[in-house]
Backbone as a chain_set.jsonl record, in Angstrom:
{"seq": "MTYASRLDLDTALRAAVLPILQSRLSDTLDLQAQVKQAHWNLRGPAFIALHDLFDRIAADIALAADDTAERIVALGGYADGRPFRTARDTSLPGWPERVQAQGAVLDALAASISAHGRGLRDAIDSTTQIGDAGTADLFTGQSRQTDKQLWLVEAHLSGMKAE", "coords": {"N": [[3.958, 3.6, -17.023], [2.334, 6.104, -14.715], [2.363, 8.63, -14.264], [4.647, 11.724, -15.227], [8.088, 11.994, -14.292], [10.807, 13.861, -12.521], [12.546, 11.745, -11.59], [15.703, 10.104, -12.187], [15.999, 7.586, -13.191], [15.912, 5.474, -15.887], [12.922, 5.495, -17.834], [12.214, 2.779, -19.074], [13.691, 1.309, -17.404], [12.339, 1.404, -15.123], [9.944, 0.527, -15.77], [10.463, -2.017, -16.085], [10.767, -2.61, -13.43], [8.632, -2.667, -11.9], [6.648, -4.515, -12.65], [7.792, -6.539, -10.942], [7.991, -5.504, -8.23], [5.386, -4.948, -7.507], [4.715, -7.61, -7.488], [5.962, -8.659, -5.354], [4.562, -7.188, -3.33], [2.18, -8.218, -3.428], [2.766, -10.762, -2.385], [3.605, -9.841, 0.269], [1.451, -8.757, 1.357], [-0.399, -10.905, 1.121], [1.152, -12.521, 3.296], [0.908, -11.114, 5.311], [-1.518, -11.277, 6.466], [-1.591, -13.874, 6.45], [-0.457, -14.142, 8.605], [-1.858, -12.912, 10.71], [-3.996, -14.548, 10.797], [-2.923, -16.806, 11.896], [-2.106, -15.31, 14.147], [-4.745, -14.619, 15.331], [-5.948, -17.161, 15.414], [-4.85, -19.071, 17.073], [-3.918, -21.845, 19.33], [-2.675, -23.555, 22.024], [0.192, -24.454, 24.209], [1.854, -22.45, 23.975], [0.604, -20.269, 23.697], [0.249, -17.126, 24.556], [3.165, -16.179, 24.201], [3.383, -16.623, 21.522], [1.098, -15.545, 20.187], [1.559, -12.989, 20.67], [4.068, -12.492, 19.456], [3.266, -12.848, 16.669], [2.126, -10.844, 16.531], [3.989, -8.861, 16.489], [5.496, -9.413, 14.247], [3.556, -9.324, 12.026], [2.896, -6.301, 12.252], [5.71, -5.315, 11.278], [5.779, -6.865, 8.853], [3.573, -5.315, 7.724], [4.722, -2.643, 7.525], [7.045, -2.944, 5.535], [5.123, -3.692, 3.504], [3.892, -1.048, 3.114], [6.529, 0.446, 2.478], [6.766, -1.04, 0.175], [4.82, -0.27, -1.534], [4.874, 2.304, -1.58], [7.3, 2.488, -2.859], [6.473, 1.684, -5.864], [4.853, 3.317, -6.462], [6.508, 5.572, -6.225], [8.109, 5.384, -8.504], [6.478, 5.649, -10.622], [4.273, 4.016, -11.155], [1.293, 2.262, -10.216], [0.278, 1.133, -7.265], [-1.212, -1.728, -6.321], [-3.128, -3.09, -3.937], [-5.346, -4.659, -3.572], [-7.595, -6.776, -2.048], [-8.618, -8.907, -3.616], [-6.687, -8.973, -5.911], [-4.218, -9.223, -4.727], [-4.789, -12.287, -3.5], [-5.1, -13.632, -5.988], [-2.591, -13.258, -6.929], [-0.442, -13.947, -5.841], [2.388, -15.453, -4.769], [2.864, -17.451, -2.494], [2.21, -20.499, -0.428], [-0.972, -21.41, 0.114], [-3.016, -20.421, 3.316], [-3.771, -22.858, 5.452], [-7.114, -24.037, 5.791], [-9.064, -23.509, 8.905], [-7.05, -24.231, 10.469], [-5.499, -24.268, 13.644], [-4.03, -25.76, 15.862], [-0.703, -25.292, 17.664], [1.834, -26.763, 16.35], [1.263, -26.939, 13.894], [0.229, -24.441, 12.943], [2.441, -23.126, 13.228], [4.322, -24.432, 11.555], [2.886, -24.142, 9.061], [2.992, -20.972, 8.799], [5.906, -21.153, 9.078], [6.414, -21.842, 6.542], [5.406, -20.525, 4.529], [6.525, -17.997, 5.257], [9.262, -18.857, 4.423], [9.099, -18.862, 1.874], [8.28, -16.27, 1.145], [10.615, -15.314, 1.73], [12.504, -16.263, -0.038], [11.278, -15.331, -2.515], [11.807, -12.763, -2.341], [14.581, -13.088, -2.277], [14.958, -13.489, -4.905], [13.814, -11.24, -6.235], [15.974, -9.629, -5.577], [17.823, -10.044, -6.845], [16.849, -10.206, -9.878], [16.121, -7.213, -9.727], [18.624, -6.27, -9.658], [19.935, -6.763, -11.595], [18.633, -5.421, -13.698], [19.411, -2.946, -12.905], [18.308, -1.308, -10.764], [19.593, 0.003, -8.199], [18.23, 0.87, -5.944], [15.772, -0.278, -5.493], [16.73, -2.973, -5.123], [17.816, -2.697, -2.909], [15.979, -1.932, -0.828], [14.5, -4.548, -1.042], [16.684, -6.055, -0.001], [17.155, -5.449, 2.547], [14.444, -6.121, 3.384], [14.348, -8.7, 3.117], [16.343, -9.624, 5.074], [14.865, -8.913, 7.276], [12.615, -10.646, 6.961], [13.984, -13.151, 7.122], [14.798, -12.994, 9.888], [12.007, -13.261, 10.893], [11.549, -15.911, 10.162], [13.638, -17.306, 11.437], [12.744, -16.832, 14.141], [9.71, -17.624, 14.1], [10.558, -20.36, 13.579], [12.27, -21.53, 15.827], [10.211, -21.863, 17.54], [9.352, -23.882, 16.486], [11.321, -26.133, 17.157], [11.853, -29.249, 17.98], [9.283, -29.902, 18.246], [6.539, -31.507, 16.658], [4.472, -30.73, 13.769], [1.144, -30.34, 14.004]], "CA": [[3.64, 4.703, -15.959], [1.128, 6.631, -14.753], [2.815, 10.124, -14.235], [5.77, 12.087, -15.395], [8.815, 12.313, -13.083], [12.135, 13.965, -13.018], [13.432, 10.921, -11.309], [16.481, 9.836, -13.078], [15.872, 6.336, -13.457], [15.003, 5.529, -17.298], [11.632, 4.775, -18.05], [12.072, 1.734, -19.694], [14.204, 0.598, -16.224], [11.123, 1.661, -14.075], [9.088, -0.277, -16.477], [10.86, -3.443, -15.822], [11.224, -3.186, -11.936], [7.058, -2.566, -11.349], [6.089, -5.473, -12.174], [8.655, -6.862, -9.699], [7.661, -4.938, -6.971], [3.935, -5.384, -7.456], [4.513, -9.128, -7.267], [6.525, -8.518, -3.582], [3.652, -6.216, -2.684], [1.062, -9.267, -3.286], [3.158, -11.766, -1.705], [3.679, -9.454, 1.366], [-0.126, -8.779, 1.756], [-0.924, -12.311, 1.455], [1.709, -12.873, 4.37], [0.374, -10.501, 6.659], [-2.895, -11.63, 6.492], [-1.771, -15.37, 6.964], [0.321, -13.917, 10.26], [-2.992, -12.565, 11.434], [-4.776, -15.883, 10.582], [-2.361, -17.505, 12.706], [-2.515, -14.588, 15.374], [-6.497, -14.772, 15.608], [-6.578, -18.877, 15.567], [-3.543, -20.157, 17.586], [-4.073, -22.443, 20.458], [-1.675, -24.309, 22.431], [0.368, -24.006, 25.56], [2.797, -21.06, 24.177], [-0.441, -19.443, 22.851], [0.688, -15.71, 24.263], [4.178, -15.858, 23.261], [3.257, -16.363, 19.984], [0.24, -14.379, 19.865], [2.671, -11.507, 20.741], [5.453, -12.9, 18.517], [2.844, -13.031, 15.546], [1.596, -9.225, 15.953], [5.104, -7.825, 16.121], [5.547, -9.942, 12.659], [2.319, -8.411, 11.022], [3.068, -4.968, 12.356], [6.619, -5.463, 10.575], [4.84, -6.911, 7.754], [2.785, -3.923, 7.226], [5.741, -1.705, 7.284], [7.011, -3.628, 4.229], [4.048, -3.532, 2.338], [3.956, 0.189, 3.016], [7.514, 0.807, 1.445], [6.924, -1.869, -1.378], [3.601, 0.129, -2.175], [5.334, 3.637, -2.002], [8.322, 2.442, -3.885], [5.612, 1.197, -6.747], [4.294, 4.687, -6.95], [7.831, 6.465, -6.67], [8.788, 4.952, -9.684], [5.708, 5.66, -11.414], [3.465, 3.006, -11.202], [0.277, 2.43, -9.176], [0.101, -0.186, -6.055], [-2.25, -2.51, -6.01], [-3.178, -4.019, -3.009], [-6.92, -4.559, -3.219], [-7.284, -8.196, -1.627], [-8.591, -9.938, -4.81], [-5.719, -8.77, -6.673], [-3.314, -9.891, -3.594], [-5.322, -13.631, -3.689], [-4.809, -13.927, -7.47], [-1.296, -12.942, -7.53], [0.446, -14.155, -4.418], [3.074, -17.065, -4.745], [2.844, -18.161, -1.212], [1.598, -21.271, -0.001], [-2.104, -20.805, 0.699], [-2.832, -20.936, 4.335], [-4.625, -24.03, 5.763], [-8.458, -23.726, 6.639], [-9.117, -23.855, 10.354], [-5.824, -24.552, 11.414], [-5.514, -23.864, 15.141], [-3.121, -26.561, 16.604], [0.211, -24.583, 17.62], [2.669, -26.82, 15.959], [0.556, -26.388, 12.603], [0.141, -22.914, 12.717], [3.944, -22.744, 13.021], [4.983, -25.206, 10.504], [2.276, -23.427, 8.114], [3.661, -20.144, 8.93], [7.446, -21.263, 8.689], [6.598, -22.281, 4.908], [5.13, -19.137, 4.014], [7.809, -16.887, 5.56], [10.286, -19.186, 3.778], [8.677, -18.676, 0.392], [8.424, -14.934, 1.063], [12.039, -14.796, 1.53], [12.819, -16.796, -1.67], [10.725, -14.6, -3.47], [12.545, -11.421, -2.294], [15.651, -12.842, -2.968], [14.604, -13.674, -6.537], [13.64, -9.883, -6.783], [16.838, -8.808, -5.355], [18.791, -10.567, -8.014], [16.242, -9.189, -10.738], [16.638, -5.611, -9.777], [20.237, -5.568, -9.567], [20.367, -7.21, -13.012], [18.101, -4.342, -14.389], [20.213, -2.002, -12.742], [18.069, -0.509, -10.056], [20.064, -0.705, -6.792], [17.383, 1.362, -4.758], [14.928, -1.5, -5.297], [17.262, -3.73, -4.429], [18.421, -2.294, -1.571], [14.612, -2.142, -0.442], [14.339, -5.945, -0.666], [17.434, -6.529, 0.866], [16.385, -5.004, 3.575], [12.95, -6.681, 3.428], [15.039, -10.157, 3.207], [17.313, -9.425, 6.467], [13.931, -8.82, 8.15], [12.412, -11.864, 6.932], [15.076, -14.222, 7.451], [14.611, -13.015, 11.26], [10.894, -13.642, 11.349], [11.362, -17.368, 9.896], [14.218, -17.612, 12.465], [11.754, -16.693, 15.501], [8.988, -18.922, 14.302], [11.399, -21.892, 13.598], [12.596, -21.591, 17.322], [9.04, -22.222, 18.287], [9.205, -25.45, 16.336], [12.562, -27.071, 17.399], [11.415, -30.316, 18.816], [8.117, -29.947, 17.941], [6.193, -32.069, 15.457], [3.25, -30.364, 13.393], [0.107, -31.399, 14.495]], "C": [[2.639, 5.471, -15.756], [1.402, 8.188, -14.539], [4.455, 10.387, -14.456], [6.501, 12.321, -14.328], [9.95, 12.772, -13.496], [13.042, 12.7, -12.204], [14.213, 10.262, -12.385], [17.073, 8.391, -13.217], [15.152, 6.177, -14.947], [13.683, 4.991, -16.955], [11.533, 3.284, -18.097], [12.645, 0.505, -18.276], [13.05, 0.405, -15.469], [10.246, 0.424, -14.509], [9.239, -1.826, -15.84], [10.851, -3.525, -14.262], [9.575, -3.096, -11.419], [6.443, -3.854, -11.385], [6.652, -6.454, -10.752], [8.222, -6.724, -8.215], [5.796, -5.213, -7.008], [3.757, -7.284, -6.941], [4.871, -9.164, -5.685], [5.327, -7.94, -2.987], [2.54, -7.377, -2.396], [1.549, -10.152, -2.265], [3.301, -11.168, -0.236], [2.562, -9.0, 2.272], [-0.168, -9.787, 2.417], [-0.252, -12.637, 2.711], [1.262, -12.143, 5.661], [-0.969, -10.729, 7.144], [-2.604, -13.126, 7.008], [-1.07, -14.798, 8.673], [-0.704, -13.701, 11.007], [-3.937, -13.479, 11.49], [-4.223, -16.577, 11.964], [-2.627, -16.76, 14.398], [-3.892, -14.808, 16.123], [-6.654, -16.295, 16.385], [-5.718, -19.658, 16.756], [-4.146, -20.642, 18.921], [-3.138, -23.634, 20.715], [-1.314, -23.552, 23.582], [1.568, -22.695, 25.24], [2.252, -20.209, 23.575], [0.004, -17.686, 23.225], [1.749, -15.307, 24.026], [4.106, -15.537, 21.693], [2.186, -15.741, 19.682], [1.076, -12.948, 19.95], [3.392, -11.631, 19.385], [4.647, -12.428, 17.057], [2.033, -11.308, 15.245], [2.771, -8.466, 15.9], [5.339, -8.222, 14.494], [4.89, -9.122, 11.976], [2.474, -7.22, 11.097], [4.571, -4.675, 11.154], [6.538, -5.666, 8.946], [4.613, -5.742, 6.92], [3.779, -2.854, 6.947], [6.19, -1.653, 6.214], [6.401, -3.393, 3.507], [4.258, -2.177, 1.839], [5.245, 0.704, 2.14], [7.52, 0.333, 0.152], [6.089, -0.599, -2.164], [4.185, 1.646, -2.617], [6.278, 3.491, -2.838], [7.882, 2.588, -5.687], [5.326, 3.091, -7.503], [5.314, 5.671, -7.423], [8.137, 6.344, -7.98], [7.691, 5.096, -11.007], [4.587, 5.263, -11.673], [2.128, 3.27, -10.04], [0.142, 0.83, -8.466], [-0.969, -0.77, -6.124], [-2.554, -3.334, -5.056], [-4.572, -4.119, -2.409], [-6.369, -6.87, -3.018], [-7.554, -9.469, -2.641], [-7.356, -9.893, -5.51], [-4.479, -9.598, -5.978], [-3.821, -11.982, -3.563], [-4.937, -14.082, -5.065], [-3.326, -14.004, -7.799], [-0.23, -13.651, -6.801], [0.824, -15.783, -4.849], [3.519, -18.128, -3.465], [2.102, -19.339, -1.186], [-0.022, -20.952, 0.429], [-2.256, -21.682, 2.101], [-4.327, -21.98, 4.563], [-6.135, -23.752, 6.233], [-8.252, -24.206, 7.824], [-7.891, -24.395, 11.122], [-5.757, -23.704, 12.807], [-4.238, -24.22, 15.705], [-1.555, -25.409, 16.579], [1.254, -25.284, 16.655], [2.222, -26.596, 14.233], [0.758, -25.385, 12.194], [1.682, -22.598, 12.317], [4.482, -23.358, 11.968], [4.183, -24.319, 9.156], [2.983, -21.819, 7.83], [5.19, -19.935, 8.529], [7.314, -21.248, 6.844], [6.429, -21.109, 4.112], [6.203, -17.972, 4.03], [9.126, -17.49, 4.405], [10.132, -18.783, 2.096], [8.762, -17.138, 0.173], [9.769, -14.845, 0.809], [12.825, -15.178, 0.265], [12.176, -15.642, -2.483], [11.587, -13.093, -3.568], [13.743, -11.261, -2.676], [15.872, -12.872, -4.245], [14.467, -11.801, -7.008], [14.688, -9.155, -6.376], [18.035, -8.862, -6.749], [18.206, -9.942, -9.522], [16.608, -7.695, -10.785], [17.816, -5.177, -9.855], [20.717, -5.983, -10.682], [20.072, -6.005, -14.134], [18.525, -3.345, -14.08], [19.388, -0.882, -11.853], [18.607, -1.031, -8.625], [19.018, -0.001, -5.698], [16.435, -0.027, -4.445], [15.406, -2.598, -4.996], [17.559, -3.932, -3.301], [17.082, -2.732, -0.463], [14.358, -3.669, -0.192], [15.504, -6.763, -0.359], [17.147, -6.377, 2.606], [15.223, -5.809, 4.231], [13.271, -8.47, 3.926], [15.455, -10.282, 4.478], [15.618, -9.719, 7.394], [13.044, -10.337, 7.986], [13.049, -12.982, 7.277], [14.951, -14.191, 9.162], [13.361, -13.098, 11.688], [11.044, -15.174, 11.145], [12.459, -17.779, 10.995], [13.237, -17.795, 13.877], [10.602, -17.517, 15.246], [9.758, -20.075, 14.164], [12.035, -22.051, 15.102], [11.355, -22.128, 17.909], [9.186, -24.103, 17.754], [10.295, -26.489, 16.304], [11.941, -28.23, 18.237], [10.032, -30.674, 18.721], [7.388, -30.5, 16.541], [4.833, -31.315, 15.322], [1.879, -31.19, 13.895], [-1.029, -31.458, 13.682]], "O": [[1.888, 5.588, -16.725], [0.435, 8.931, -14.704], [5.343, 9.631, -14.064], [5.942, 12.802, -13.343], [10.383, 12.406, -14.589], [14.268, 12.792, -12.265], [13.64, 9.865, -13.4], [18.261, 8.087, -13.324], [14.039, 6.649, -15.18], [13.403, 4.232, -16.027], [10.873, 2.634, -17.287], [12.255, -0.652, -18.118], [12.739, -0.742, -15.147], [9.913, -0.487, -13.752], [8.394, -2.541, -15.299], [10.942, -4.671, -13.822], [9.414, -3.603, -10.309], [5.818, -4.323, -10.434], [5.974, -6.906, -9.829], [8.141, -7.569, -7.324], [5.306, -5.891, -6.104], [2.914, -7.882, -6.274], [4.093, -9.669, -4.876], [5.13, -8.392, -1.859], [2.047, -7.479, -1.272], [0.841, -10.347, -1.277], [3.111, -12.025, 0.627], [2.602, -8.872, 3.496], [-0.074, -9.945, 3.634], [-1.061, -13.141, 3.49], [1.291, -12.594, 6.806], [-1.378, -10.314, 8.228], [-3.307, -13.583, 7.91], [-1.441, -15.298, 9.735], [-0.66, -14.253, 12.107], [-4.839, -13.257, 12.298], [-4.945, -16.839, 12.926], [-3.086, -17.284, 15.413], [-4.023, -15.116, 17.307], [-7.204, -16.567, 17.452], [-6.037, -20.759, 17.206], [-4.839, -19.864, 19.576], [-2.861, -24.501, 19.886], [-1.874, -22.552, 24.033], [2.08, -22.076, 26.173], [2.871, -19.366, 22.926], [0.097, -16.941, 22.249], [1.81, -14.148, 23.617], [4.549, -14.644, 20.971], [2.316, -15.207, 18.581], [1.008, -12.024, 19.14], [3.223, -10.89, 18.416], [5.28, -11.691, 16.3], [1.583, -10.805, 14.216], [2.711, -7.393, 15.299], [5.349, -7.348, 13.627], [5.433, -8.227, 11.329], [2.243, -6.654, 10.028], [4.421, -3.853, 10.251], [7.016, -4.957, 8.061], [5.15, -5.317, 5.898], [3.521, -2.139, 5.979], [6.025, -0.614, 5.575], [6.882, -2.781, 2.553], [4.631, -1.902, 0.698], [5.003, 1.359, 1.126], [8.027, 0.896, -0.817], [6.538, -0.036, -3.163], [4.013, 2.113, -3.743], [6.294, 4.332, -3.737], [8.502, 3.216, -6.546], [5.553, 3.684, -8.558], [5.275, 6.369, -8.437], [8.455, 7.368, -8.585], [7.974, 4.741, -12.151], [3.808, 5.937, -12.347], [2.03, 4.207, -9.248], [-0.035, -0.259, -9.013], [-1.92, -0.019, -5.907], [-2.237, -4.502, -5.281], [-4.941, -3.828, -1.272], [-5.552, -7.682, -3.452], [-7.027, -10.581, -2.61], [-6.907, -11.016, -5.739], [-3.864, -10.479, -6.579], [-2.905, -12.802, -3.624], [-4.336, -15.155, -5.077], [-2.873, -14.662, -8.735], [0.856, -13.868, -7.34], [0.149, -16.779, -5.109], [4.203, -19.151, -3.459], [1.179, -19.324, -2.0], [-0.118, -20.034, 1.244], [-1.947, -22.859, 2.288], [-5.45, -21.897, 4.067], [-6.19, -23.102, 7.277], [-7.472, -25.136, 8.03], [-7.898, -24.902, 12.244], [-5.995, -22.497, 12.84], [-3.406, -23.371, 16.025], [-1.335, -24.772, 15.549], [1.759, -24.424, 15.934], [3.023, -26.056, 13.47], [1.401, -25.196, 11.162], [2.042, -21.968, 11.322], [5.275, -22.649, 11.348], [4.92, -23.86, 8.284], [3.447, -21.547, 6.723], [5.663, -18.983, 7.909], [8.099, -20.671, 6.092], [7.168, -20.759, 3.191], [6.596, -17.261, 3.105], [9.795, -16.728, 3.707], [11.05, -18.473, 1.337], [9.261, -16.715, -0.87], [10.16, -14.343, -0.245], [13.641, -14.456, -0.308], [12.983, -15.048, -3.197], [11.906, -12.493, -4.594], [14.253, -10.251, -3.161], [16.866, -12.352, -4.752], [15.008, -11.302, -7.994], [14.619, -7.962, -6.673], [18.741, -8.033, -7.324], [18.959, -9.293, -10.248], [17.239, -7.119, -11.671], [18.151, -4.011, -10.065], [21.882, -5.69, -10.952], [20.798, -5.662, -15.066], [18.202, -2.435, -14.843], [19.633, 0.307, -12.057], [18.265, -2.057, -8.038], [19.081, -0.43, -4.546], [16.418, -0.652, -3.384], [14.607, -3.417, -4.544], [17.608, -4.999, -2.689], [17.138, -3.571, 0.436], [13.994, -3.984, 0.941], [15.446, -7.992, -0.414], [16.998, -7.192, 3.517], [15.144, -6.069, 5.431], [12.681, -9.189, 4.733], [14.876, -11.16, 5.117], [15.424, -10.737, 8.059], [12.897, -11.048, 8.98], [12.37, -13.846, 7.832], [15.0, -15.27, 9.754], [13.268, -13.037, 12.914], [10.598, -15.809, 12.101], [12.099, -18.805, 11.573], [13.117, -18.856, 14.49], [10.344, -18.263, 16.191], [9.368, -20.948, 14.939], [12.258, -23.246, 15.299], [11.503, -22.908, 18.849], [9.134, -25.136, 18.421], [10.255, -27.503, 15.608], [11.507, -27.884, 19.336], [9.661, -31.772, 19.135], [7.647, -29.974, 15.459], [4.089, -31.167, 16.291], [1.736, -32.397, 14.086], [-1.936, -32.247, 13.944]]}, "num_chains": 1, "name": "protein.A"}
C-alpha cells in the first residue's frame, strides 16, 4: 500500500487484489493500443464503418482503463500505465506487424478482445474469492462491454476469411 486509508477493506485483501487490477490495467491499455493500430491502418471495403467502430471501441476501452487505474489508487496502490510496463505485462496476443487487410485486422482484433474478456472473467472469479465485491463488480461491467465489443467485431467477420 502506498498510503493509509479509512477504506474498510482489510489491508491484506487490498494487497491481494492490487496485482490483479494491475494485470487487467496492462491488458486494457494494450487492447486500446491494438484497437488504435487497427483504426489507423485498416484497408478494405468497410473502411469507414470499421474506422468509426474502432474509434468508439477505443474510447470505451480508455474509460475502462481509467476506472481500473482509479480503483488501484483507491485501494492504496500505484497504477502503472507506462508503455514499457504494459508491453512487458500484457497477456494479450501481440498485434501482427503491418497488418492492414480488413479480414486480417478483424481476426487479430477479435483474438485480442476475446483474450481480454477471458482475463476479465478470471479476475471476476479471483476477486470474488478474495472477497472484494466492488472490484469484481468493476470487472463484471467491463466484461459485459468487452463481450459486446467482440460481438461487434465478429459480426463483420461473418462470411469473411482472414486475409
